[in-house]
N, C-alpha and C positions, 0 to 999 in steps of 0.2 A: 266330481259327476257323475259317478256312477251312484253314488249315494242321494244324490238329488234324484235321481231315476228309480229309488227304490232299492236299489241294489246294496245292501250293506256289505255283505261276507263272498265278495268277488276274491277269490284265490287262484293260483296257478303263477305260472312263469310269463313273460312279457307277449307272448302269441297268444297266450289262452286270454289274458287280460282283455287284448286289443279284441279277441273275437267277440268276448262278451260287452266291449263297449260298441262294437259295430252292430251286434244284435238289437244294443238299447237305442241306435241312432245315434251315437257319441262319435263324430269324428275323431280319428288316430292321426291325425296330420293337418299340417296348416300351413299357410303362406306367409312368409315375414320380410317384410323390406327390410336389404342392407343398410346400414347407417354407415358410410364413410364418415370418421370424425375429421373434423378440420382444425385451424390453429386455435379456435377461441378457446382462451384460458388457458392455454400451453406456452411453453417459450418455443420461440421459432429454431433458433440456433444460430452460429454464426454461417454456416453454408448457404441455408433459408433465405438469411437477412441480404447478404451478400449477389445471391440470386437475383433477389427481387430489386437491388438496386444498380444490377447491371454488370457488378463485379468478375462475374462467373462466364466463362467463355465456355458456350454448350458445346462449341466444335471440337474442343479439348477433351480428353479423357480426364473424366472426372476423378479417376483415383489420387491424379496429383495434386488435387485439393487437400491440403491437410492443415491440421492445427500449426505448425511449426511452419510446415512448406517441404516441398520437394527440391533435391539437389541434382542439378545436371550432371554430365558425364565426367564434368571437371572436379565435383565434388560441392560444386558453391552453392549457396543456398539461392533459391530462386524467390525473389522475395512475393514475386505476382502469384503464387502459388499458395502463400501463407496467410491462413485464415484471419491468423491474430494479426497480422500487418496490414490487412487490408480493412481490417474491421477497424484500425485505430487511425486511419483515414479517414474516414467517413464526418463527415461535418458536423451531423446533426446526433452523433455519438459525442464527438468533441465540445459540442456548445451546448446540451441537454444539462438542465440543472435539475440536481436532486431535488427530493420530496422536502427536504429541509429548507433549501431553496427558495422553493415554491410557495410555500407554508408562510414562510418568513415575509416574503415580497406582499404576500395578501394581508398583512399584519402592517405593512410599511417600513419594512427593515431590510436594509442592505445588507446581506451575508454574502462575506467573501470565503472562499477557501484556500489553502495552502496544501501542495503534494505530499501525498503519506512520506512520513517517516523523513520528514525535512524540518526538525523540531528548529533550526537554526533561522527559520525564515520566520518567527514568532520575535526576534529581536529580542529575547530577554537572557540570552546564553544559557541556556538549558543544556547545551552541548556541554559547555563550560563546567557543570554543576555536575553531569556524567563522569567528566574526566577528574573533577576532585574525589570523586565517591573511588573512582578506580583507585586514586593515588595511595587515598586510606586504605583500601584493601588489601592492596598489595604489601604493605607493611604489616599487616595483620599475621600471627603467627600460622604452620601450617594446620596445628590442633584444633584453629578457630574456624576451618575452613573443610575438615572433616565431618562427615556426617551429614544427613540431609537435613536435619533440625539446627544441626550446628553453622551449617554454609549460611541458612536461610537468615538466621538471627545475625548472622555478622555482614549480609548484603545489607538488613535493616538496620543496625548500626551505621554503616556509610552512609545513609541517606538520611540521619537524623539531624536534627536541627545545631547537634553539636559539632558536625561537619560542616553540612552546607550551612553554615549561619547567614545571618542578613546582610552581614556586612560583605562577607565573598557573593552572595547573589547579587548584589550590587555592583561590585565589580564585574562579576561577568554580565551582569546587563549592559554595561558602559562599554566592554571590550566587543561585543556582538553591535551594539549598537554604530561603534567605530567603523567594523568591516562594513556594516550597511549604507553608510556615509561614503564611504569608497567605491562600493559598486555602486550608488546613485551618481554618482561622479563621473562613473566609467560612462554609464549608461547616455547621461548629460552631453558626453564628448562626443559618442558617436552619435547623436541626434543633431547636434550644433556642426559637427563635422570640425572639433578642434582637435589642433597637431599634439595637444598635452597628453592624449591616451597614446601614444605612439611609442611602443615597445623599445625603440631606439634611443628614447629619453629614458634618465634616471632622477630621481628626486630623493631628498632626504627625508622629505614627509613621510610619515606613517602611515596616512591612509591614499598615499600616492598612486595612481593608476597602475604605475609599473610594478610597484613593492605588492599589489592584490594580485597581477597576474602573475610574480614568481609563486605567489603564496599557493595560487591556484593549482599550478601544475605539480605542488608537493602533496594535493591531497590523496589520502587512500581512501576514505573514504565521507561522504556528508555527514556521519552523524556521530563521529568521536572526535572531538577535540583532543584529544589523546595523541592524535597523529598529525593534526597540522598545527597544533599549539603547544605542544607537549611541556615546554618550557614555562608557559604563563600558567599553565596549571599546576607544577610541579610548586613555582614560587608563590603562588598563592596558599597553597596547602601548607607547604613548611612555615614552622614558626620561627622567630628570632633566634632561637636556641639550638636550631638544627631539626630533624625528623620528628626524632623522640624527646624533645626541649620539656621542660618542665616549669618555664617560666610565665611570662604573660599570656605568650599564644599568639601575639599580633602578627598578623602577615606580611609577610614579605615581598616587595615587588620586585621587577626586572628594572 
């Protein structure tokens, strides 16, 4: 601005430059309206969303609201102070479709989802394939597991077609679908009020509701068939000649 006034070599400290500017009729200060930024284009966060939905009590000390929730005098977790717990109960979050589902619907495609990390819901026996691979890995000598690259190469061998064969994959799929039928029967009995799903009854049928319920109690994880059906995984993996057999390698079923 000083150069525009014809003053090209203005020198000095801040006060001297300001004095030169004032003599040239240049203001050294100006007013600027302060802009308070809103939420547009920004994530609100759990606490703000819950506040807008009426889940935050304004009469309470706001410091009690945390992600996990605060505890009472007895050390018990107070769920009404857990932001994560309250968010999980918001219906608009529960029924909100993903962008992939929305785009699929626009194309006339029905896209359904399964919970994350629940591969068994695919009904293809993926968890049994993992169990078979674990069986193979446990039989490898320790020298094949030491070192990063050696370990990775051994893991690749565990999932090779020589281990996870087409025949085994089909057996795994059939096994998984048998459980699906059992779960379906339990659900149908619940909907119809049938007494056959009572735990007081017993049945010799492999897919009976009683046997499935007993199986569920033994589950350690939903993702490892070695925990809830290790005998089947081991039987599929072992050949007719034993673990280190050199024969035809045909699978032995229980």
